[in-house]
C-alpha positions in Angstrom: 78.1 94.3 92.7 80.8 91.6 93.3 84.4 92.1 94.3 87.2 89.6 94.6 89.8 90.6 97.3 93.2 88.9 97.0 95.6 89.0 99.8 96.7 87.2 102.9 94.4 87.9 105.8 95.3 90.9 108.0 93.6 93.9 109.7 93.5 95.8 106.4 91.9 92.9 104.5 89.5 92.3 107.3 88.4 96.0 107.1 88.0 95.8 103.4 85.8 92.7 103.6 83.7 94.3 106.3 83.2 97.6 104.4 82.2 96.0 101.0 80.0 93.5 102.8 78.3 96.4 104.7 77.6 98.2 101.4 75.8 95.0 100.1 78.6 93.8 97.8 79.1 90.1 97.3 82.7 89.6 98.7 84.8 86.8 97.3 88.1 86.2 99.1 91.3 84.7 97.7 93.6 83.9 100.6 96.9 83.4 98.7 97.7 80.2 100.6 96.8 76.6 100.3 96.3 76.2 104.0 92.8 75.6 105.1 91.0 78.4 106.8 87.5 78.6 108.3 85.5 81.1 106.2 86.0 84.6 107.5 83.1 86.7 108.5 81.4 88.7 105.7 82.8 86.5 102.9 80.4 85.1 100.4 82.9 82.6 99.0 86.4 81.9 100.0 89.2 80.3 98.0 92.4 78.9 99.6 94.7 79.0 96.6 98.1 80.6 95.9 98.1 83.6 93.6 100.3 81.7 91.1 98.0 78.7 91.0 96.7 77.4 87.7 93.2 77.5 89.2 93.0 81.3 89.4 91.4 81.5 86.0 88.6 79.1 87.1 88.2 81.0 90.4 87.7 84.3 88.7 85.4 82.6 86.2 83.3 81.2 89.0 83.1 84.4 91.0 82.6 86.7 87.9 83.6 89.8 90.0 83.0 93.4 88.8 86.3 94.3 90.5 89.5 92.4 91.5 91.3 94.1 94.3 94.9 93.0 95.1 96.1 94.0 98.6 99.6 94.3 97.1 101.7 96.5 99.5 99.5 95.6 102.4 99.4 91.9 101.7 101.0 90.1 104.7 103.3 88.1 102.4 105.1 91.3 101.4 106.3 91.8 105.0 107.7 88.3 105.0 109.8 88.8 101.9 113.3 87.4 102.6 114.7 86.6 99.3 114.5 86.3 95.5 112.1 83.4 95.6 109.4 85.3 97.6 109.8 88.3 95.4 109.3 86.2 92.3 106.2 84.7 93.9 104.8 88.2 94.5 105.3 89.2 90.9 104.3 85.9 89.3 101.1 86.0 91.4 100.3 89.5 90.3 100.9 88.6 86.6 98.6 85.6 87.0 95.8 87.7 88.5 96.1 90.3 85.8 96.1 87.8 83.0 93.2 85.8 84.4 91.2 89.0 85.1 91.6 90.1 81.5 90.8 86.7 80.0 87.6 86.5 82.1 86.6 90.0 81.2 86.8 91.6 84.7 85.9 95.3 84.2 88.3 96.8 86.7 91.6 95.8 88.5 92.7 97.7 91.6 96.3 97.5 93.0 97.1 98.7 96.5 100.5 100.4 96.7 102.1 102.4 99.5 104.4 105.3 100.3 107.4 102.8 100.3 107.8 103.4 96.5 109.4 106.8 97.6 112.8 106.5 99.3 114.3 109.9 98.7 113.5 113.1 100.6 111.1 115.7 99.0 110.8 119.3 100.0 107.3 119.6 98.7 104.3 117.2 99.0 104.6 114.3 96.6 101.9 114.2 93.9 100.9 111.4 91.6 103.2 112.5 88.7 106.4 112.2 90.8 108.5 109.2 89.7 109.0 106.5 92.3 112.4 106.2 94.0 112.2 103.0 96.1 115.1 102.4 98.6 114.0 99.2 100.4 113.5 95.7 99.0 109.8 96.0 99.7 109.7 99.3 98.0 111.3 98.0 94.9 108.9 95.1 94.7 105.8 97.3 95.2 107.1 99.8 92.6 107.6 97.0 90.1 104.1 95.9 90.8 102.8 99.5 90.1 104.7 99.6 86.8 103.4 96.2 85.8 99.8 97.1 86.5 100.0 100.4 84.7 101.7 99.0 81.6 99.4 96.0 81.5 96.4 98.4 81.7 97.7 100.6 78.8 98.5 97.7 76.5 95.5 95.6 77.2 93.0 98.5 77.6 91.9 97.0 80.9 90.6 99.5 83.5 93.4 99.6 86.1 93.7 101.8 89.2 96.7 102.1 91.5 96.0 103.4 95.0 99.0 104.5 97.1 97.9 104.2 100.7 100.2 106.4 102.8 101.7 104.8 106.0 98.6 102.8 107.0 98.2 102.6 110.8 95.5 101.0 113.1 94.9 99.8 116.6 96.8 96.5 116.8 95.1 93.5 118.4 98.2 91.9 119.8 102.0 92.3 119.9 102.6 90.4 116.6 100.3 93.0 114.9 102.6 95.9 115.8 104.4 96.8 112.6 103.9 100.4 111.7 105.6 103.4 113.3 102.9 104.8 115.6 102.2 101.4 117.3 106.0 100.7 117.6 106.6 104.0 119.4 103.6 103.3 121.8 104.9 99.7 122.5 108.4 101.1 123.1 107.0 103.6 125.6 105.3 100.8 127.6 107.9 98.1 127.3 111.2 100.0 127.4 110.0 103.2 129.0 111.6 105.2 126.2 110.3 106.6 122.9 112.9 106.8 120.1 112.3 109.6 117.7 114.1 111.8 115.2 113.4 115.4 114.4 114.6 114.8 110.8 112.0 112.2 109.9 108.9 113.9 108.5 106.1 111.9 107.0 102.3 111.6 106.6 99.9 108.7 107.4 96.4 107.4 107.0 94.2 105.7 109.6 92.8 102.4 108.4 89.1 103.5 108.5 89.9 106.5 106.3 91.9 104.4 103.9 89.2 101.7 103.5 86.5 104.4 103.1 88.5 106.1 100.4 89.2 102.9 98.6 85.5 102.0 98.5 84.6 105.4 97.2 87.1 105.2 94.3 86.3 101.5 93.5 82.6 102.1 93.3 83.0 105.2 91.0 81.9 104.6 87.5 84.7 106.7 86.0 88.0 108.0 87.0 90.4 110.5 85.3 93.7 109.2 86.5 95.4 105.8 86.9 97.2 106.6 90.2 95.7 108.2 93.3 97.2 109.0 96.7 95.2 108.1 99.8 96.6 110.1 102.7 95.6 112.5 105.5 98.1 115.0 104.1 99.1 115.9 107.7 102.8 116.5 108.1 104.1 114.5 111.1 107.5 114.7 112.7 108.6 111.8 114.8 109.5 114.0 117.8 106.1 115.5 117.7 104.4 112.1 117.7 106.7 111.1 120.6 105.6 114.2 122.6 102.0 113.2 121.9 102.7 109.7 123.3 104.5 111.1 126.4 101.5 113.1 127.4 99.7 109.8 128.3 102.9 107.9 129.2 104.8 110.4 131.4 106.8 107.5 132.8 108.6 107.2 129.5 111.4 109.4 128.2 112.0 110.6 124.7 115.2 109.2 123.2 116.5 111.7 120.6 117.7 109.8 117.5 118.2 112.9 115.4 121.1 112.2 113.1 121.9 112.5 109.4 120.0 114.4 106.7 116.3 115.4 106.9 114.0 112.8 105.3 110.6 114.2 104.3 108.1 112.0 102.6 104.6 113.6 102.6 102.1 112.5 100.0 99.6 114.9 98.5 96.0 113.5 98.3 94.4 116.6 96.6 93.8 114.7 93.3 91.6 112.0 94.9 90.0 114.4 97.3 88.9 116.9 94.6 87.8 114.2 92.1 85.9 111.9 94.4 85.0 114.4 97.2 87.0 112.4 99.8 87.6 113.7 103.3 89.8 112.5 106.2 88.0 111.9 109.4 90.7 110.6 111.7 93.9 112.5 112.7 97.0 111.1 114.2 96.6 113.5 117.1 93.5 111.5 118.3 94.3 108.0 117.1 97.9 107.7 118.5 96.6 108.3 122.1 93.8 105.7 121.3 96.5 103.1 120.3 98.4 103.8 123.5 95.2 103.6 125.6 94.3 100.2 124.1 97.8 98.8 124.7 97.7 100.0 128.4 94.3 98.3 128.9 95.5 95.0 127.3 99.0 94.8 128.6 99.0 91.0 128.6 98.6 91.0 124.8 101.5 93.3 124.2 104.0 93.1 127.0 106.1 90.2 128.2 106.1 89.3 131.9 109.4 91.0 132.5 108.2 94.2 130.8 105.0 94.6 132.9 104.9 96.5 136.2 103.9 94.4 139.2 102.6 94.9 142.8 104.4 93.3 145.8 102.8 89.8 145.5 102.8 89.9 141.8 106.5 90.9 141.8 107.2 88.1 144.3 105.4 85.6 142.2 107.3 86.9 139.1 110.7 86.5 140.8 109.7 83.1 142.0 108.7 82.0 138.5 112.0 83.4 137.2 113.9 81.4 139.9 112.0 78.3 139.0 112.9 78.7 135.3 116.6 79.0 136.4 116.5 76.0 138.7 114.4 73.9 136.4 117.4 72.2 134.6 118.9 71.4 138.0 115.7 70.0 139.3 115.2 68.0 136.1 118.7 66.7 136.4 118.2 65.5 140.0 114.8 63.8 139.1 116.3 62.0 136.1 119.3 60.9 138.3 116.9 59.3 140.8 115.2 57.4 138.0 118.5 56.4 136.5 119.7 55.2 139.9 116.6 53.1 140.4 116.8 51.7 136.9 120.5 50.8 137.5 119.7 49.0 140.7 116.8 47.1 139.1 119.0 45.9 136.1 122.2 45.3 138.1 122.0 41.5 137.7 120.6 41.4 134.2 122.8 39.7 131.7 121.2 41.6 128.8 122.2 45.1 129.7 125.0 44.5 132.2 127.5 45.9 129.7 125.4 49.0 129.2 126.5 51.9 131.5 123.3 53.7 132.3 125.1 56.4 134.3 127.4 57.2 131.4 124.4 57.4 129.0 122.7 59.8 131.6 125.8 62.0 131.7 126.0 62.1 127.8 122.4 63.0 127.4 122.5 66.0 129.8 125.8 67.1 128.2 124.1 67.1 124.8 120.9 68.9 125.9 122.2 71.3 128.6 126.0 71.7 128.1 129.1 71.4 130.2 127.7 72.7 133.4 124.9 70.2 133.7 127.3 67.5 132.5 129.6 68.1 135.5 126.7 68.0 137.9 125.5 64.7 136.3 129.0 63.3 136.5 129.2 64.2 140.2 125.9 62.6 141.0 126.8 59.5 138.9 130.1 59.1 140.9 128.3 59.4 144.1 125.8 56.8 143.0 128.6 54.5 141.8 130.4 54.7 145.1 127.2 54.2 147.0 126.3 51.1 144.9 129.8 49.6 145.3 129.5 49.7 149.1 126.9 47.0 148.9 129.6 44.4 148.3 132.9 46.1 149.2 134.4 48.3 151.9 135.1 52.0 151.4 138.9 51.4 151.5 138.7 48.8 148.7 136.8 51.2 146.6 139.3 54.0 147.1 142.3 51.9 146.3 140.7 50.3 143.3 142.2 51.8 140.0 139.0 50.9 138.2 137.1 53.4 140.4 139.3 56.3 139.2 139.1 55.1 135.6 135.4 55.1 135.8 135.3 58.5 137.4 137.6 59.9 134.7 135.4 58.4 132.0 132.4 60.2 133.4 134.1 63.6 133.5 136.1 63.3 130.3 133.1 62.2 128.2 130.6 64.6 129.9 132.9 67.6 129.8 134.0 66.9 126.2 130.4 66.5 124.9 129.2 69.5 127.0 132.1 71.7 125.8 131.4 70.7 122.2 127.7 71.5 122.6 128.4 74.9 124.2 131.0 75.7 121.5 128.4 75.0 118.8 125.8 77.2 120.5 128.3 80.0 120.9 129.2 79.8 117.2 125.6 79.9 116.3 124.9 82.9 118.5 128.0 84.7 117.2 126.9 83.9 113.6 123.4 85.3 114.2 124.9 88.4 116.0 127.3 88.9 113.1 124.6 88.5 110.5 122.5 91.1 112.4 125.4 93.5 112.6 126.2 93.0 108.9 122.6 93.6 107.9 122.5 96.8 109.9 125.8 97.8 108.4 124.5 97.0 104.9 121.4 99.2 105.5 123.7 102.0 106.7 126.0 101.6 103.7 123.0 101.6 101.4 121.8 104.9 102.9 125.3 106.4 102.7 125.6 105.1 99.1 122.3 106.7 98.1 123.4 110.0 99.6 126.7 109.8 97.9 125.0 109.0 94.6 122.9 112.1 94.9 126.0 114.2 95.7 127.9 112.6 92.9 125.1 113.3 90.4 124.9 116.9 91.5 128.6 117.3 91.2 128.6 115.6 87.8 126.0 118.1 86.6 128.1 120.9 87.9 131.2 119.5 86.2 129.4 118.9 82.9 128.0 122.4 83.0 131.3 124.0 84.1 132.5 124.7 80.6 129.2 126.3 79.8 128.9 128.4 82.9 130.3 131.6 81.3 128.2 130.9 78.3 125.1 130.4 80.5 125.8 133.7 82.3 126.4 135.4 78.9 123.1 134.0 77.6 121.3 135.4 80.7 122.8 138.8 80.1 121.6 138.7 76.5 118.1 137.7 77.6 117.9 140.6 80.0 119.3 143.2 77.6 117.4 145.5 75.2 114.1 145.4 77.1 112.2 147.9 79.2 112.0 147.4 83.0 108.6 145.7 82.7 110.0 143.3 80.0 113.0 142.7 82.3 110.7 141.2 85.0 109.2 138.8 82.6 112.5 137.8 81.2 113.9 137.5 84.7 111.0 135.1 85.6 111.8 132.9 82.6 115.5 132.9 83.4 114.9 131.8 87.0 112.5 129.1 85.9 115.1 127.6 83.5 118.0 128.0 86.0 116.3 126.7 89.1 114.2 124.0 87.4 110.8 125.1 88.8 107.8 127.1 87.6 107.0 128.6 91.0 108.7 132.0 90.8 107.2 135.3 92.0 108.5 138.9 92.0 107.1 141.6 94.3 107.8 145.4 94.2 107.8 147.3 97.4 105.2 150.1 97.8 106.3 151.4 101.2 108.2 150.2 104.3 105.5 147.6 105.1 103.9 146.3 101.9 105.0 145.0 98.5 102.8 144.6 95.4 102.9 141.4 93.3 104.4 142.1 89.9 104.9 138.6 88.4 103.4 135.3 89.6 104.3 132.4 87.4 102.0 129.9 89.2 99.2 129.9 91.8 101.6 128.6 94.5 104.2 131.3 93.7 101.5 134.0 94.4 100.3 132.4 97.7 101.1 135.6 99.6 98.5 137.5 97.5 98.7 140.6 95.4 99.7 142.7 98.4 102.2 141.2 100.9 103.2 142.6 104.3 106.8 141.9 103.9 107.8 143.7 107.1 106.4 140.7 109.1 108.8 138.3 107.3 111.6 139.0 109.8 113.7 136.0 108.9 113.7 137.0 105.3 114.5 140.7 106.0 117.4 139.7 108.3 119.0 137.7 105.5 118.5 140.6 103.1 120.1 143.1 105.5 123.2 140.9 105.5 123.2 140.9 101.7 122.5 137.2 101.7 120.0 134.9 100.0 117.1 133.8 102.3 117.1 130.0 102.6 114.2 128.2 104.2 116.3 125.8 106.2 113.4 124.8 108.5 111.3 123.8 105.5 108.4 126.1 106.6 105.6 125.4 104.1 104.4 129.0 104.5 107.7 130.5 103.2 109.5 130.2 99.9 112.5 128.0 99.6 114.8 130.8 98.4 114.3 134.6 98.3 116.5 137.5 97.4 116.1 141.3 97.9 117.0 143.8 95.2 118.0 147.2 96.5 118.2 150.7 95.0 120.0 153.5 96.8 119.9 151.5 100.0 116.2 150.8 99.9 114.5 147.5 99.2 112.7 147.7 95.8 112.1 144.2 94.6 111.7 140.7 96.3 112.3 137.6 94.2 110.9 134.3 95.5 111.4 130.7 94.5 109.0 128.0 95.8 109.0 124.2 95.5 112.6 123.7 94.6 113.9 120.2 94.0 116.0 118.8 96.8 119.2 118.5 94.7 118.9 122.2 93.8 119.5 123.3 97.4 123.3 123.3 97.1 126.0 126.0 97.5 126.4 126.0 93.7 122.8 126.6 92.9 122.4 129.2 95.7 125.4 131.1 94.4 124.0 131.0 90.9 120.7 132.3 92.2 122.5 135.2 93.9 124.5 136.1 90.9 121.4 136.1 88.6 119.5 138.2 91.0 122.3 140.8 90.9 122.2 140.7 87.1 118.4 141.2 87.2 119.0 144.1 89.6 121.5 145.7 87.4 119.3 145.2 84.3 116.4 146.9 86.1 118.6 149.8 87.3 120.1 150.3 83.8 116.6 150.4 82.2 115.4 152.8 84.9 118.3 155.2 84.2 117.7 154.9 80.5 114.0 155.6 80.9 114.7 158.7 82.9 117.1 159.9 80.2 114.5 159.5 77.5 111.6 160.6 79.6 110.7 163.4 77.2 110.3 160.8 74.4 108.1 158.6 76.5 105.7 161.0 78.2 103.6 163.9 77.0 105.5 167.0 78.0 104.7 168.3 81.5 102.8 165.1 82.5 103.2 161.5 83.6 100.9 160.3 80.8 102.7 158.0 78.3 102.5 158.8 74.7 100.6 156.5 72.3 103.8 154.6 71.1 105.1 153.9 74.6 101.6 153.1 76.0 101.0 150.6 73.2 104.3 148.9 74.0 103.3 148.5 77.7 99.9 147.0 76.7 101.8 144.6 74.4 104.1 143.6 77.4 101.0 143.0 79.6 99.3 140.9 76.9 102.3 138.7 76.6 102.6 138.2 80.3 98.9 137.5 80.6 99.1 134.9 77.9 101.7 133.1 80.0 99.5 133.5 83.2 102.3 135.6 84.8 99.9 138.5 85.5 96.5 139.9 84.6 95.8 143.5 83.5 92.9 145.8 82.9 92.3 149.0 80.9 90.0 151.9 82.0 89.0 154.3 79.4 88.3 157.9 80.3 85.1 158.8 78.4 84.2 162.3 79.6 84.8 165.6 77.7 88.0 166.2 79.6 89.5 163.3 77.9 90.0 165.5 74.9 89.2 162.9 72.3 89.7 164.1 68.8 92.3 166.9 69.6 96.0 166.7 69.7 98.0 166.4 72.9 99.7 169.8 72.6 96.4 171.5 72.1 94.9 170.1 75.3 98.0 169.8 77.6 96.4 171.9 80.3 93.4 169.6 80.3 95.7 166.5 80.5 97.6 168.0 83.4 94.3 168.6 85.3 93.1 165.1 84.5 96.4 163.6 85.7 96.1 165.6 89.0 92.7 164.1 89.6 93.6 160.5 88.6 97.1 159.9 90.1 96.0 159.8 93.8 93.5 157.0 93.0 96.0 154.6 91.4 99.1 152.6 92.5 102.7 153.4 91.5 102.6 150.1 89.5 99.8 151.4 87.3 100.2 153.7 84.2 98.4 156.6 82.5 98.6 156.7 78.8 97.2 158.2 75.6 95.7 155.8 73.1 95.8 155.9 69.4 92.2 157.1 69.5 93.2 160.2 71.4 91.5 159.1 74.6 93.3 158.7 78.0 93.5 155.2 79.4 94.6 153.8 82.8 96.6 150.5 82.7 96.1 148.5 85.9 98.7 145.6 86.3 97.6 142.5 88.2 94.0 143.6 88.5 90.9 141.6 87.6 87.5 143.0 86.6 86.2 143.3 90.2 89.3 145.1 91.4 89.3 147.4 88.4 85.7 148.3 89.1 86.8 149.7 92.4 89.1 152.1 90.7 86.3 153.0 88.2 84.1 153.9 91.2 86.9 156.1 92.7 87.2 158.0 89.4 83.5 158.6 89.1 83.4 159.8 92.7 85.9 162.5 91.6 83.7 163.5 88.7 85.7 161.7 86.0 83.5 159.7 83.6 85.1 156.4 82.6 84.4 152.8 81.9 86.2 149.4 82.0 87.6 148.6 78.5 86.8 145.0 77.6 88.8 142.9 75.2 
């Protein structure tokens, strides 16, 4: 197998080359630059060309690779993007590679993307179907590359794969390699003795070895079901937790709390790739971050500047001496050059060719230009001293002092030197001020961009609320209509559908309390919604119960993944009867408006259930066989129909148990065997839950309807009945 890897050389590209070479692939490498490079280790053939070069077609034709892999988001050139020209080069290079690959019949093209395509905050893990929301310039470029590769693959029928590598990190070789967050925090701990961290920045990451292994496994696979895959550890990391991990091995550093603004959570889900390709993550940040810090501590000279390193007595003395020499160097240089100028002036004093050239003035001007006003003054003082000393060869000191030319010459030195030096210092100050102002404005622009994105989200939410305002009464009226004219079992199904439409999520669950500790699952719209299982010990959910006791909606403010985002308790005569839970809610839905709507709808559901319970009690004689809790055939058939509809929507499962013994009374009317039915009820009721039902079928037999029970669970109930001498069987179909 042959692969062409395109991307400027980096630790990531080096690992890719090593991995594919180790697996006996022929590795061809396109550097993306015209500068000459010695062939890197593990490369079968190397091409030093730009990605937008006309020679790319010939290169791919020569290599005939089975796969072209473009480093994309982790190409070194992406980190150097500084303007429109570089962005256009990235895109034009990608287009050139895609077109050349298709023309030369390359079977597969792989584009490496990153988590930078997501700039918003997400409450739940981000899957491959989530639309990108880039915020940075790099993110926008990478997202455009993704879209280009995907569209090109769909239109040209070329096999394309997009791999989003999540927050790639590695052990850097030197200070210039420190780019990603973990290494920056470790470097800050060593260099500045502080670790900046925010409790509101939540993310996930991938160690370089895991990323390269996953890429290889996907690339070598003959087939793949999706176009986009996430490569990530899936571990949720908080900046402050990473900082605490670093501080354990760097106790000399302090944690600087930078917790401000809104929570930003970007955690990718890698389940799709892990399930399809059997991938597993070997390295955790809890072991690799200390390894990064340990490597930096052992190789301080590669990462820390002299002034940042700790020194012993002699080292500190030598360090201060070097610092003093650096400060005194311009003065020493000035004095040495003055001696040379003085000697040159003495040697050329009688020359008719350069007698009109003032060497001392030239010396003063040069130091003023290179070092500024301070050195110009020193040069002028030395030059005046040399002038007076030189004049004493032919004249007396008094003659020199009373000669007006002496003072004109001195003034000339100081005026020219200070003017040129002041001009040089002014230009330097302007340049420094300009750089400082540009840096400040760039920081302000980033802050304004963040604020603008936040304002846009708020604006869009408010716009939705305003647009929906006129329909709010209509919406509530429609909800009432949907909850009316149904039995209590139908109401739970309708309530689930209403909440799904209202909150914009499928993950809704409804539990019914059995006692003071446990609640039984009634409706589970998705697997995630029913994560607590069919029986939940709600008494242990203290935070949720405290909110219910205050007649408030429970809000998962800490984003605990083991708890629902919203939950509400429905009470009857002061006792908790139902618990409604909403999971995986969109970030923009967690607003006062949506929470109030959720609360109102839950009250409406509660009233609907209570109204139907009152109605059912009023017509009990028409629903049950007289003197029993066994539903008549019409009512029992209606409940089976409700269960069938809910089962078809995957809201719940249900099972039927048929009583087959003679006591069932098959073939005789209910009135004629009432005593037998009462006896049968007495024997069956202790073995079933309050959410299950006894009913009489059209065939005259007694049945037991078990809600939310599969065949295995139902068989347990069958065994209980048989132990009590009741013949029965599980009804199939």
